[in-house]
N, C-alpha and C positions, 0 to 999 in steps of 0.2 A: 682783759675785761673791757678796756676802752674800745677795742675793735668790736667786741660783741654789742656794746651799747650803740655804737654807730650803725651797726647792721640792723638792730631793732628799730632805730629811728627811721632808717631808710624804708623798711617794710611798712611802718605806720604811714609814712608820707605817700607811698605808692597806693596803699589801700584807701586813703582819703581822696584820691583822684578818681576812684571808680564811681559808677552810677548804678542806681537800682532800676533804671529804665531798660526793659527788654526790647530789643529791636523787633518791629513788626515784620511780617513777611514781605511787605512792599518797600522796606527800607526806611520808613518814616517812624520816628520814635515818639509819636504823640499819643497821649493817653486815650483820646477819643477813638483811635483806631481799634483799641481793644475793648472799650466799654461803650455800648450804645446808650446806656442810661435805661431807666425803668419807667414804666407807666403803671402806677399803683391804683387799683380800682376797688372800691368797697361795695359789697352786696351781701344779702342775707345768706345766700346759698341754701335757702329753705323756702323757695317760692316758685316752684315749678309751674310752667315750663320756662319761666324767665331765668331761674337759677336754682340749683339744688346741689346737695352734697352726695358724693358717691365714693365707694372704695375701688371702683373699676376704672382703670385708665383707658382712654381712647384718644382719637385724633382731635377731639374738641375740648378735652378736660385740661384744667390748670391746677397744679398742686396747691393746697392750702395748709397742709401739714405734712408730717412724715408718713402719714398713713391714709389720707383721703384727698379727694379732689373736688373741684367745683365744676359743674357743667351747666349748660342751658343756653337759651337765646342771648342773654346778657353777656355770657362768657364769649360766645362767638362774635358778637358785635365788638366787645372790648378787644378781642384779638385782632380783628380787622383794623381797628383804629390804631392799636399799638404798632402793627406792621406798617401802616401808612405813615406813622410818625417816626419809624425806625427805632422803636423802643422795645424793650423786653417787658412782657405783661406780667404783673404781679397781682394776685387776687387776695384780698383780705376779707374774711368772713366776719361780718359785723351785724349785730342786731339792728333792726329797722330804726329804732329811736336813737341809735348811736351814729347813724350815717352822716347827718348834718354836722354834728360836733367833730367827727373825724375829718371831714373835708376842710372844715374851718381851722382846725388845729394843725393841718399839714400831715396828718397821719396817712391820708390817702390823697391822691391827685384828683379823683373824680368819683362820683356816684353813678353807677350804671346798675339800677336795681328795680326797674319797673316803676320809677317815681314820676308822678304827674306834677308838672309845674303849677303851683297855686300862688296867689298874691302873698300869702303868708310865707311860703318857702322862698319866694323870690326876694324877700327882704334880706335873707341871709345867704342865698346861694344864687349864682348865675347859671342859666340853663341854655342848652343848645335848642335847636328846633327839634320837634318830636322825632324819635327813631322808630316808633311803632304806634299804631292807633287801632283800637279795638271797639268793643261795645260791652255794655254792662248787662249781665244776665243774673239769673238766680239758680242755685242748685238745690234740689229737693230729693227726698227718698223716692225711689222708683215706684213703690207701692202706695204712695200718697196721692190722693185725688188732685193735689196741687200741680201735678205734672201736666194737667190740662188747662192751667191758668192762661188767660188771654191778656191780662193786664196786671201790673204790679198792685193795683187796688184789690185784686182777688186775694192778696195776702193780708188784708185788713184783719186785725185781731190775732194774727199769727206772730210767732216769735222768730225774728230774723236777726242773724248774726253777721257782723263784719270784722275786719281786722283793725286793730287799734291804730290810731293816727294815720288813717288812710281814707281815700275816697270811698272805699268799700263800706266804711262805717257811716260817713256823713250822708250818703244818699238814702239810707234806710228810712229817714224821717219823711221822705216823699210819699211813703205809703201811709194812708190815713189810718189812724187808730192802731198803728202797729205796736207790737210789744218789742221794743228795741233792746235786744240782749246786750249785756256788757261785752264789749269787744275783746277779742283774744289777741295774743302777741304773734302767733304764727298760723299759717293756713293748715298745716297738718292737724293742729289742735282743733281748728274749726271743723274739719271733716269728721273728726272723732265725735265732736259734740252733736253733729247732725246724725251720724250713724247711731249714737246712743239715745236719740230722740229727746235730747235736751233742748233742741231748737227745731224749727220747722223748715228753715231755709237759710242758705248762705248767699251773700252777694259775691260776685266774681266777674272778672273780665272774661271774654269769650275764650281766649287760649288757655287760661287757667282752668276754666270750667271744663273745657274739652279734655284736658289732661286728667282732671279729677274723675270724670265719669268714665273715661277709657280705662282707668286703673281701678275703679270701684263699681262693680256691676250692680250694686244695690242702689246706686244714685243716678239721677237724671238731671238734665239741664233744661231750663225754661227760658226761651227767647221771646221777645215781644216785638210787635209791629210798631212802626213809626207812630208816636203819639201815645202809645200804651206802656212804654217802658220808662226807664230812669232818664232824667235830664242830667247828663254828666259829661265832663271832659275826660275821655278815656285815652288820651294821648300820654305817652311817657317820654321823658327827656333825660339828657345827661346833665348832671349838676357838677359845678366846680366852685372853688372858693370865690367869694364876692370880689370882683376887681381883677381876677386873673384873666385878663383879656387875651394874653398871648396863648395860653392853653385853650381857652374857649374857642378862639379863632382857628387854631390848629385842629381841634376836634370837629368843629363844624365843617371845615374843608374836607377832612377825612370822611365824615358822615355823608356829605353830599356825593361822595364817590360810590356809595352803596345804593343801588337802584331799589325802587319799591318792590319789584319782582324778586330781587335777591332777599330782601327783608322778609317777605312773605314765605319764601322757601325755607329760610333759616328758622322761622317760627314753626313751620310745619315739621321740619326735621327734628326740632327740639321736642315738640309735642310727641312725636313718634318714638323718640329716643329716651324719654324720661322713664325712670324705673317705676314699677307698679306701686311701690310703697310711697311714692311721692304724690 
């Protein structure tokens, strides 16, 4: 019995000297060799061509659940930034109004969601330089005489709809005597409101409008010449938690490595790639 106890003690001592570290292929046993870390980005996945949800996997999609993926311009930009920082990209699908709280709570590392820096947002979030710049247009029904509008003032007395808590909503009041519709939460809902004749026009950035009219043959886009359109900042930037200068600087450096020509091609590809139901 005594010999058996001594044998058991020896086995326990030997097992206590073992390690859980698995040697890497290059012989170094550091955790960083096996884990690159993650870069977690929040976006709606409901704002094509910047971002949308799909069940079809391709070279640009990132999984957001066990059954669907997020794709779009923002996803491609986020992937480029993650690769530049040697991180694995994670996308979290978050409603628009939840993006700022998510980045400030640490749920996500950054917002890449077609968000324009404003003085109000800059009080809570730090932003990179813009990663895309567009122009503000209006979307109308193709059979409406408004397709021939030359100025935003041609929409005076009409019902115009924007997305809640966005530039799309605030610019509407630049139209004199406009019937400012109650903003909606998502762009697909806005498109339905226009098609149902609940409103006369939707505000949109050019790439969003391009995708919408390409996917909906009953709709058309109205662009305006200089001085006849909206006065608006149509740039979009990446947001991080206030004071996180290390991440902000890393993202800015990575962003600076993407040329203007590459960004335009990414947006063109995203617009052509988005599903018709977006």
